[in-house]
N, C-alpha and C positions, 0 to 999 in steps of 0.2 A: 187741400184735401177735400173741401166741400164741393167744388165744381166736379171733381172726379166722381164723387158719390152721386151727384145729380145726373150726370151722363150715364152712369151705370144703371140707375133706376129707370131712366128713359129708355135705355137699350133693352132692359128686361121687359118694360111695358110694351114696346114696339114688337119685340119678339113674340110675346104672348099673344098680341092681337093677330099677328101673322099666322100663328099656329091655330088659333080659334077660327079664323076665316078659312084656313085650309081645311079644317075638320068639318065646317058647316057646309061647304060646297060639295058638289057631286064628284064623281070619279075623274072628270077632266081636270078639275082644279087640283085634286089630290096628286094626279100624275105630275103636276107642275112643280110640286115640292119634291125635289129629288134628294138623293142621299147627301150631296155636298152641302145643301142648305141646312139640313138637319145637323150635320157635323159642325157647321159654322156656328149655328145657334147654341148648340151644347157647349162648344169651346168658349163662346163669349160669356155664357152663364157661369161656367167654371171660373173664368178669369175675374168676373165681377164678384162672385162669392168669395174667392180667395182674397181679393183686395179688401172686401168688407171685413173679413176675419183679421187680416193684418192690421187694418186701421183700428179695430177694436182692441187688439192686443197692445198696439202702440199707445192708445189712449189710456188703457189701464196702467201701463208702465209709467206714463207721464203723471197720472194721478197718484200713483204710489210714491214717485219721487217727490212730487209736490207736497204730499202729506208728510214724508220724512223730513223735508226741508222745514216745513212749518213746525214739526215737533222739535227739531234741532234748535231753531230760533227760539221757540218757547222755553225749552230747557235752559238755554243760555241766559235768557232774560230772567228766568226764575232763579237761577243760581247766582246772579249778580249780588254782591254785597253792597254795591252802591245803589242809591235810589235812582229810579228811572221814571220819567214822565214824558209822554208824547202828547203834544197839544196841536190843535188845528190853528188856522190863521187868526182866529178870534181869541185864542188863548184858552179854549175849552179843552178839558182833558179827554183824550181818546184812548189812551192805554197807559197802564202803570205796571210795575213789577212787585214781587212779593216783599222786597225790602222797604219800599215806600208804604205799602199797605200795612206792614207791621209797625212802621214808625208812626203813622197817623191814626192807626186803629180802625181803618175802613177798607172794605174790599174794593176791587176794581169796578164791580157793578154799580156800587153807590157813587164812586168818584167819577165815572164816565159821564161826560156832558157838563160837569161843574167847572167853573172858572178856576184856573190854577192859583190865582191870587188869593182864593179863599183859604189856601193851605199856609199862607204866609203869616208871620207873627207880628211884623211891624210895618210902618208906613214906608220906611226906606227900602225894604225888600220889595214891597209892592211897586214902588216907583221904578226901581231898577228893572224888574221883570217887564213892566209895561213899556219901558223904553226899548228893550230888546225885542219884544213882540211886535212893536210898531215899525221896526226896521224891515222894509221889504227887500232891501239889497244888503242883507247881513253878510258878513264874511263867512266863507265856506269853513274856515277853521274854527269858527265859533268864538264866544266870549266867556270869560270866567267871572262869575259873580259870587259875592259873599251874601248868602241869604240866611234868614231866620225862619225855620219851619216850626209849626205847632205839632207836637207829638200827641199821642192819645190822651195824655194826662193834662194837656194844655201848657206844657212847659216849652220854652224856647230852645230849639236845637240848631246850633250854627252849622251851616253846610256850605262847602265850596262846590258850586255848580258850574258845569260847562254847558253853555247854551249854543246849540248848533242848528242852523236853519234846515228845514225839509224842502227839497226842490223836486218837482215832478218832472216827467219826461219832456215837457215843453219849457222847462226852465223857470216856471212860476213858483213863487214862495207859497207853500201850502200849509206851513206850520213850523213848529219848533220842537226839538228834542232836548230835554234837560237831564243831565247825568251828574249826580253829586254824591259827595261822601261826607258824612258828619265829621267835623274837625275835632270834636271833643274826644272821640275815640282815638284819632291820630295823635292828639296832644298827650293823652294818657299813655298810649303805647310809646311815644317818644320819651316821655318822662321815665317810664319804666326801663327803657333801653339805656337811657343816660345814667340812671342809678346803677344798673347792672354793670355798665362800662366803668363807672367810677369805683365800684366795689372790686371789679377785676383788676383795675390798676393798683388799688391799695394792696390787694392780695399778692400781685406780682412784685411790688416793691418790698413787701414783707418777706417774700420768698427769696428775692435777691439778697436782701440784708441778712437773712438767716444763713444763706450759703456763704456770704462774706464772713460772718462770724465763725463759721466752721473753718474757713481758710485761715482766719486770724488765730484760731486756736492752735493750728499746726505751726504757727510762727512763734508761739509763746516761748518755747525753749531757747530758740536762737536769739530772740529779742532779749530775753532775760540775761543771757551771756553777754550780749552787746551792751546792755545797760550796766552790767556789773563793773566793767572797766572804768568808765568815767565816774560812776558813783563812788567806787573805791578810791579813785584818785582825789575826788572832792573831799571824801571823808578823811583821808590822810592829811590833806592840806588844812582842813578845819582843826584837826588835833594839833598840828604844828602852830596854827594861829592862836589856839588856846594857850599853848605854852608861852608863846611870844607875848600874849596879853598879860600873863602872870608876871613875867620878867619886867615888862614895861610898868606894870602897876607897882612893883617893888621899887624900881628905880625912881619913878615919879614921887612915891611916898618919901623917899630919902631927900629928893630935891625940895619938896614942899616943907620938909622938917628942917631945912636950912643946915644940912650936914656940911662939915668942912669940905673944901674942894678936894683935898687929898682922899678922903673917904669916898666921895662921889666918884672920883676917877677909878679907885680900886673896885668899887661896886660895878662901875660901867664895864670894866674889863672882865670881872667875874661873871656878870650876866650876859656878856657878849652882845652888848647893845648894838655896836657898830655892825657886826655880822648880821644881826637880826634885821636891822634897817636895810641893809643891802639885799637881804633875801626876801623881804616883804614884796617888792614889785613882781618878781617871778612867781612867788607863791600865790599872790592874788590873781595874776594872769592865768596860771594853770588852773586855779579853782574856777574862774569864769569860763575857761575853755571847756572844762569837764561839765560844768552846768549847762553850757550852751549845747554841747554834744547830747546830753541827756534830753534837753528840751527838743532838739531836732528829732530824736528818735520817737519821743512821745507824740510830737505833733504829726509825724508821719503815720504813726498808728492811729491817731485820732482821725486824720483825713481818710485813711483807708476804711476805718470802721464806721464813720459817720454815714447817715442816710444821705444819698446824693440828691441834690435839687433837680427839678425838671429843666433848669436853664442849661443851655449848651454854649460852649466856648471853643475857641480854636486851640487845639492841643497838638503837640508834636508827638507822633506815634513812636518815634525813636526814643524820646525821653521817657515815655510811658513804659516802653519795653525795658529800659535801663532800670527803672524803679522796681518793676516786677522781678527782674533777675536779682536785684539787690536783696529784696525781701525773701525770695526763695532760697538764696544762698544762706541766709541767716536762719531759715526755718527748718532746714534739713540737716540731718546728722552726718550723712555720707557726702563725700566730695564728688563733684562731677565736672566734666570738661565742657566748656561752652565756646563755640566758635561763631564769630560774626562773619558770615559769608559776604554780606553786603549791607551797608547801613547808609541810607539816604534820609535826610530830614524830610518828613512828610507831615504836613499839618492837616488835620481833619477836624470837623466840627462835631463835638460830642462831650461826654462826661469823662474826664480823665480818670476818676475813681472807678467807674464802671469798666472802662477799657483796661485799666490795670488789673481789675478782678478777672477779666477774660483771659489775659495773658498769664496771670498767676495760675489759673485753673489749668490752662494748656501745659505750662511748664511742669506743674505738679503731677499731672496725669502722665506726662512723658517719663518723668523720673520713676513713677510707680510702675509703669509698663516695663521698664528696663530692670527693675529691682529683682524679679524672680530669676533672671538669667545669670545672676552673680557676676555680671560684667560691670566695669566702670561706666556709668552713664555718659554718653557723648551727645550733646545737643548742638544742632546747627541752626542758627537764627539769621534771618535776613529781612530787611525792610527795603522795598523798592517801589518805584512808580510804574504804573502800567495803565495806559488808556484812561487817564483821569482818575485813577484809583491808587490808594496806598495799599500795598500788599505786604502783609506780615506772614512769614513762612517759618514753621518750626518742624525740624526733622530729628528723630531720635534713632538710636541704634538698637531698639527693642525688637521683639519678635513680629511686630506688625499687628494689624487688625484682621481677625478672621472674616472671611467673606460673608458668613451668615450674620455677622454683627455690624457690617459696614452700613447697612440701611437702618440700623436701630440705635446707634451710639448716641444720637441726639434726642432720643425719646426720654421723657421724664421717668425717673426711677429705674432706668435700665443701667446695670453695672455688671462688670465681670469680676469685680473684686470680691473677696470673701465677706461674709456677713460681719458687720461692724467696722469694715474698712472703708466703706464708701456709701453715699446716699443715693447716687445715681442722678443727682440734680446739677452737678457742676457743668457738664457739657450742655445740658438742656438750657440752663440759665444763660450760659455764655452764648449759645445760639440765639436766644431771644434778645440779649443785649445788642449783639451785632446787627440783628435784623432791625431793631428799633433805631439804630444809627444809619439805616439805609444801606447796610452792607451784607455780605454773605460769609458764612463759616462752613468750610468743607473739609473732608478728611479722605485720605487715600493711602495706599501702601506705596512705599518707595520702591524703585526698581531694584536697588541692591538689598536693603534690609531696613526694617523699621517703618514707622508711620509718619505721614506728613499731614500737618494741619495748616490750613491757609485761611487767613482773614483778609477780606477785601473791603475797604471803606472808601467812600467818595472823598476826594481831596477837597479841602476847604477853598472857597473862592478867595483868591488873592485880591486885596484892596489896592488899587493903583495909587502910586505915590504922587503927591502934589508937586507940580512943576514949579 
């Protein structure tokens, strides 16, 4: 652009001299300047003037863009929460940002020109920085250093700094850029995040346990009836054993009193000692069987109600479903039909108690959905394998799920049951449990009638047998 401006000025000067010379001469010279020359001169002057105006407009545009770029860069540097220091090749500070100025308690004007090592708090940090500044062939990606800076109060502030070399257009090392973040703030934020995460895990476990207790409450009536049979049997056998003990005590007293053999034989027949001795084995066996049955029921309740540990183990989803169906049958007062459409042993890694809780929630919700229709509940259950996953499917013969509710049924506290009949947490907690096990829980309406719930869980890795 500069040569064009010089030629334009030269042309204007030459044209002006020609006009002055033509005006100073007499009429013969004036006649030599014809109309074509004047038109050419005027045209050249217009072109040069237009070019000058265009150059000035372009220059103002470039200046405005440069000023905007400078303001943008300055605003970005000022807004950085990380500390920024720009040093020359000798390690003297050329530029800083507001974060560093606030940290050390000095403004950029005071810091400019001072050695960066003056801001360091210990000898190790000084040595690390000097080694980096001395590298004329530093890596373009920079190096990460752990430094100790002195804040405005003189305290040590740990900083993780990334030191990147500054290279000019000729490829020469002209300085270093250091960008760092105080790690104390990061550690504090990490500790707060970890505490919040632990609190959330505890709250989630308590919520799961509370929902489990609510499910357990629905089983009390059925379990009480289940316990009544073996306990009654044991109680009847104990009464019989008590009578037998009294007879044996009477007979043994007569034996120890050295009664005549004839009297002992008569007493033996009267007390039916032989019959009693023959009956004792079956009586004791029945008592032990009833007690064992009671123990199994109580242990099952204890396993279901206990807080589940974080440890995961390989469990068969089919067996978990069997236990869930068993307890649901004992917990409901109305009979229902259940059909196993397909049942394949599928081992998954997880908590058997939590997965049982999921299936019991799904089964109970299915029965509750069919109840208002006054029909006999019919449930279809299947467990299959599909693309590395165990798939549990439950279909009922209820009215199905309304379209407006399909996207909300897994939301916490959402329920379509009357007040006092549901908490709205069962499906939400079940969804969270399945998600924690790396699976998915979904719901949709069946083509014929009713709702379909599907649980997909990754299959457990099978351990190869030793040859």
